[in-house]
VEXRO-957945 format. One record per residue (C-alpha): residue in three letters; x, y, z negated. Coordinates in steps of 0.05 Angstrom, whole numbers, plus 5000, padded with zeros to 4 digits. Each point is the difference from the previous one (the first is absolute). Last residue first. Example, Ala and Ser with C-alpha at 12.3 -4.5 7.8 and 13.67 -1.06 7.14 Angstrom:
VEXRO-957945
ser527349794857ala497349314987
This chain:
VEXRO-957945
lys415055274199ala505249464985glu494549484994val497650165071leu507249965027glu501349344964ile493549715028ala502050205071arg506949694989val497349344976asp494849935055leu494549544972lys494450515005ser502450155071lys498349295019asp492550134992leu497049344978pro495049715049asn492650114984his497249445043pro503949615052arg505849854953thr506550295029glu503350374941leu497449544945trp501749375040phe507150255013arg500650144926tyr498149284987leu505549775048leu504850454962ser497949674935lys501349305027ala507050195023thr500950344932asp498649364963leu504549595046arg505950474995tyr499350104925asp499849264988ser506349885041ser503750544963ala502050665032arg505850415026met505949644966asp497649325025thr494349514989leu497749595061pro493349995034gln495849365007tyr495450235056asp494349755043lys496349554950gly499750544947leu497550485054ala493649585001ile497750314935met500350695031ala496249755061ala494449764955gln499850674964ala499650375066thr494249565023ala496450104935glu500850755007his496950055069trp502449965071his495749465032ala504149425025asp502349875071thr507149874977leu500950234927val501249344966ala504549775057glu504150644992ala501149844927his502749315018ala504550275055ala503150574961arg504750275053lys507450024985pro505950495002thr505649504988ala502849634940ala493550124962met496350524959gly504350625012gly496050175063tyr492749825007val495249935059leu492549925002arg497149975070pro492549925009glu497449865071arg492750184989ile496750184934thr492450104999asp496450604970gly499050325069asp505449665041ala506050314965ile506549795031phe505149804947ser506450274971tyr504349944939ala507150204982ala503349854933tyr507050174974val502349734934ala506350174961ser501750505054ile506850345003asp500450734979ser501150675033asp493950374975phe494349784954arg504549644952lys499149324967ser497049705063leu493249785026lys498350145072tyr493149985031ala497749965072arg492850065022phe496049825063gln492749945019leu499449935075asn493450245030ala503350315061arg503549335007lys494249765042gly502450445057ala506150434986arg503150094931thr507049945028pro503949345003val507250034976arg505949805044ile507049984969ala505950075046ala506849735021val501849524944phe506349645021glu501649355035asn506649655018ala500249554938his492749795010met494850284953asp494749644958lys502450304935lys503449784936gln501350494943tyr495549594955ala496049535045ile496850005070tyr498650745011leu498650205073asp493149674998glu497350564956leu501750515054pro495649665052met504449835060glu503050315061arg505549785047thr504850415041gly505049875055asp505849515010val505250524978ser496450014934gln494050354972leu495049894943val493450384998val496349974933arg492549984993ala495650374951asn493549714973leu498650614956ala500849584938ile506749785028leu502250725008gly497950174929pro503549394971met506350125043ser501950724986asp501650014925gly505549485000ile499549584936pro500449335035ser505850285041gly499249875074asn506250385022ala497250015071val493750374977asn503950524961gly504850085057gly494550095051leu496750534955thr506550384999gly504250294944ala503650675005asn494450514991arg496049514957ile506049954952pro500950754998arg492450074989ser499749524942ala498449264990phe493149885030arg495850414953thr498550575049trp497849535055leu496549544950glu495450584982ala498450145073leu498649275017glu492550064992pro500550545054tyr500249435051asp500350275071ala504050644983ala503149624942leu503449525047ala503150565042ala502750374939tyr502149334973ala504349865061asp503150695000glu502249964927leu502149275007ser504550205057ala498849745070ala505449495018ala495249415006gly495450375047ile492950104975thr494249795045leu493050224979thr494849585036gln493150005029ala498450695029asp507450155014arg505550224954glu507550055007ile505650114950thr506950015031lys506449884960leu501849355037glu500850355067asp504550514965val505349474985asn505250384959gly497849734932ile500449265018tyr507149894974leu503649345011leu505249904945asp505949514999gly501749704932leu495850194940asp505349884947arg496150034935phe501750464942gln493449824965lys498250694976thr502750505051val500649505058trp493749594994leu496750644977gly500950305070val496349395029asp493750224964thr499250735020ser504849865058gly495150375047ala500749505057leu505849515001leu500149315031arg505949594974ala503949665056asn499749244999pro495949955065gln505250415038ser498849875074ala492549944992arg499450624956leu504550385047arg495449845059ala493750184960phe503050674979glu502050125073ala492849885022arg497250464947thr504550575021val504850454961pro504749484972ala503450114932gln505849544986phe504149984936thr505849525000his503949654946pro507549864997gly502350614960ser505850494999ser498850385065ala492549974986arg495949705056tyr494750405035glu495849895061phe494450505019thr495949695055gln498750475058thr496750685009arg502650254934lys497650684974leu505550484981ala498250545051leu492749924983leu501850094927gln503450665015gln494050235041thr495249844944leu504450374950ala499950625045asn492449965004ala499349914925asp503850644986phe499150124926pro500250714975pro498250154928arg492650114981pro499050584952tyr497449744933asp492849794983phe500549315032met504649764944arg494750154947gln495849385014ala505749514996ala502850394942asp493649894960val500649265015ile507050034971pro497550394939arg494749464987tyr504449405014gly503849924936thr506850314988cys503449414966arg499949335036cys497850215070leu498749465052asn499450135074gly496749535050ser493050254989leu502250715011ala496750105068ala493849624977ala499450424937ile500750635042asp494449795047asp495749824940arg501550684968ser497650335063pro504950345048pro500450765000gly496250355056ala498649665066asp503150525046arg507149764993pro498349275011his503649544950ser505649605033his505750504989tyr498650144926leu498349274987ala506949795025trp503150544956leu495849764941ser502849305008met507050315006ala499250434938phe497349414959gly506149605019pro504750584982thr496350094933cys500749294973phe506550134964gly498250714981cys500149914924gln494150494996ser496950185066gly493250275022his500250654961cys494950315047asp504750555023val505849535010leu496049465036ala496850555043gln506850285018gln502549315021val494149865046pro500150735025his507349885021leu505150344956ala504250555029gly507449855010asp500750445061glu500449395045gly493449764971arg499449474946leu496149385020asp505349615038glu503849784937val493649654977thr500949515057phe497849985072leu502149465049ala498550045074arg499049405046ser503449685059asp503549484955leu497550054929thr498349265000pro507549865001leu500550274928phe495449484968gln494050284962ile499249714930cys503050564957ala498150565048asn492649944982val495850345053ala496550675011lys497750075072leu500750575050ala496949845067leu501650355066ala495749815059gly502549555056ala493749585006ala503249394967asp502350454943leu506350425001glu504049994936gly501750434940ile501649624936val498950324933val503849804937thr497649694935cys505649714956ala496750174933gly493649685027cys499049504943asp497749375036gly504349905062glu504549454973ala506450354980cys496750204934gly503050694987glu505150245051lys500050755012thr500250455061gly503650644980thr506549615009cys501050175073leu507249764999ala499449765072thr503749354983glu498249784930arg493450364985leu497050055069his502649345027gln497849624939leu493150315005val499349845074thr501449274982arg505749595026thr496949385031thr503550035068pro506650144966ala502750705014asp505950125047gly497150335061ile496250604976glu498550615043arg496750624973val496750505046ala499550694968gly494650444971arg500549754929gln499349285021leu498149745069phe501349275016arg504749575040ile502149294978thr505949815043gln499749495056thr502949305007thr498849675066met498049274991
């Protein structure tokens, strides 16, 4: 292979790196090589946000996107053809503080200061993404933007105040058009191939779907890399040698999201943030999960295809997608094949995929035709509202035919070795009338479907009891007569009412 250097924009200049290991993180490069020590290391697993930076890149349509991500789990070669912004970029050439920084000062949003650079970068991303003529962002918008940042001493109230205040100051110059042109000049038109001068492993980033399939076939042992929100931890926490890497993040064809009357098709390389925005447009019942799926920096980097291909039994995407009767498209050099998503998972971390295949897309039916009467809910139980792993995840759907249940799908995560449908409970519901006795019978049947384990997140008894309770909640919210108003169960809405 031809070895190329990693090229990216930082502080107004093109940086070229040719001697870094393929799994060197952006955070390690910043602190140890570039000496940009404003970015901090806290957890090294993408949870605390002390390392937050902003990546500028061109989306599949060629538009500029600025996204907050965790530098601690992003590998340096993934910066190729992109722009990197750190807290050092915020101050103006005359030394003046950026409105984000000034607002944090004026609102007393920092005490020890360790977390502050990460908060500043998340706020900077919000500052540029929020429409100028829309007024200050809502507290929910701010909470979502800061969901990946933890503060141990200041408390969030003054930081949220700063997020609203930062729009009150004069806006500093930011030439988005010039940045777009610089990124266009760096954009690769052929596969980016990188091998560190001091290391044996390769990093390859093709730009077409066909070339990705060819490389996958020729290098079946190469590790597929998407957002590295899980794989990154294999390096920072488990110190694993990943071998050769095949990166999907430059294949624009796999970032597309398309919709017709029958199907929503989400490319495997589309970010979780973009994918859930599209899903929630058709299924607003997923809006809460969208904000509770990890944090925004994780959703900005991670991909829906990666979450599906990972196949974790506690992955938050699969139960909802399976309940919606989603299908997965697998591709190889021999073509594509499609299957129901639940059939992809055979056993724990084992999937029905050939060595030369990769996940290319996820296809989700719309609410067209008889699905116009689809009843659907998705519920997540975890110890924290934001940025936490599920103890139990439940997703339910059926087509309402008057008071009769058609095609029920009850799916749980965290209850078995794979995301799994509740076959016994579904049999109870199929073609039955939807009333409380039916719901109670299905709840009892769940004991035949699952024998969950006990771990650090929850006990077996807790998981089974709450799985039943969530199904009862589904009954309360979707019963044909006098359904329970979901807003009355919204934790944040209740907190706001009580606060008043």
